[in-house]
N, C-alpha and C positions, 0 to 999 in steps of 0.2 A: 643419464642424466639423471631419467627417471626409477632406478632401483634409487640412487639417490635420495632423493626427496621422498618416497614410500620411506628409507631405511630412519631421516629425519623426524615424518610424520609416527613412526612407529614407537622411537626414541624417545619421541614427545608425551606418546600417549603412554608408553613402562612410567615415564619420570610423574606420570597424574595420580593424582590421589585416587583410592579405588572405588570411588563412588563417582568419579567427573563421569561425564559423556564425552567419549571420541570420534570423530565422524569414521575416522577410517579402522576398520576391522580386521586386527594382526593376528597371525594364526593357523588362518581357514585352509582349510583343505582344499587348496587350489592350487593349480597349477599361476607361475606368474602371468601365462599367456591370457589365463582364465580372468585372472584375479585382474587384469587391465582391463579385457575385454565385459565384464559384468559392472566394474567401475564406471565408465564409460556409457550403457546401455543407462546404468542407474543416473548418471551425471543429465543424458538425453529425456528420461524421464522426468527428471526433478525441473528441469528449463523450461519443458511441458508445464506443470502444474505452475510454475513459479508466471509460467504469459498465462495460463487461465484467472489467474487470481487476478491478475492488471486487466481482465477482460470480467469480471464481476467487479469489479473495482467500477468498469466505465458505466456497464449495467444498473449499479447501486447508483451513478450520480444521476445516471438519465431517470431511475425512476424517481429521485427526490425532486428532479430537476423538473420531470411530469406531475408532482403530486402537487409541489409549491403553486406551479399553474392553475392546478385545477384549480383546489381550496380559494388565489385569489379572485377564478372564473365564478364560481360558488358566491362569493365576497359581491360580485358586482351585481347577480339577483335580486340582493338585497338593499338596493338602492334606496327605495324608499323609507325601511326601517335602517339606513346606516347604522346609526350608534349603536344599536340593540346587538345588534347581531357581527359586527364590525372584530369590537374586542373579542369572543370569541372565536374567531377568525382567526384572529392576532394569538391568540394565546394556542391554538393548536399552532399554527403556521411556527411562533419559535419554539415548539417544541418538536418539530418537524427539522426546525433547521438544527436542536442541538442534537437531536439524535443523527442526523448528516453528517456534522459535522466531526461523532466519538468513532462515526460510521468512515468517514474519511482517514480519523488518526487511525483508526485500528490497522483498516490496509496499508496504511504507508510504513507502519512497525510489523505489518509483517511481509511486505516487500522488503523493506530494510533486512529480515534477518532470514527471507530464501536468497537475496544478493548476494549476505556473508555466506552463506554455507557455500554458493555458487562459485565464488571467490576461493574457497579454501579447497574445492575440490578441484578447479584450475593452477591451482598451485604445483597438482600431480596430473596436468597434464601439457600437451606441446606450447598451446596460447594461452593466455590468460586474458581471456577477451572480454569480460566484466569488467573486470580490476582499469584492466586499460581504456577500456570508453571511457568509463568514469574518470579515470586522469587527463584523459581528451577534453572530455568537458569541464575539465576545472573543476572536480567534485562540487560542481553543483553551486559553488564558492560566488557567483558574476552569472549575472541574469546576462549578462552581453554576452556570455560565450554558452550557456544554460539555462534556462530559468523551466526550473522542478513544477511539471504539472502541480503536486502536493501544494506549491502555493496560490495556486490558481483558485483548486479547489478549495484551498478551506477557508477562503473570502466569498466564493459563494454563501453559504451559511447564513453569513454576518450581512454579508448583503438584504438577502430575504429579512433576517432578524429585522434591518433598521428598515425597513418596507411595512413589515406589521407593525414595528411601537410606533413609522410618523403616523399609518392610518388610525390606528389605536385615538393619538392624540388628536389629529384632526376630528377624530368621533366623536371624542370629548370638548373639546372645547369648539367645535364648529356646528 
């Protein structure tokens, strides 16, 4: 089964145009056993790197939540001159929220790409764990089965933006 999958991938690589990037390097001077060993080692390393991206994503979210909380705390220091400074604080807060949103979006794109590569590698391994897990979770199509964290993450910057806009409006009319 393993050799058949390798052959299919080699044939696919051969049929692609000369400038195409292929996942598997065909024709390396390695024994079949070494090729499989190195492929699995690279898979393990890539899986670890994918996990690190998720950790960095969580750290980024923690930073932006903390930065927004600190900014709102600073805004309360100016309660006597609330109207003067809250618009400035709100502008900075909205900029934080926009940067946060695009950061979440970028991490999501990076994770999708990494999991696609992992799924392609798994087609040559005994188990397709990531693809099977995604299928079991309904491919993220129903929040009853699995609600993707990225859906929750994307809402938070807009919640803070709405808060900053509300504070500015209150400062201007009040």
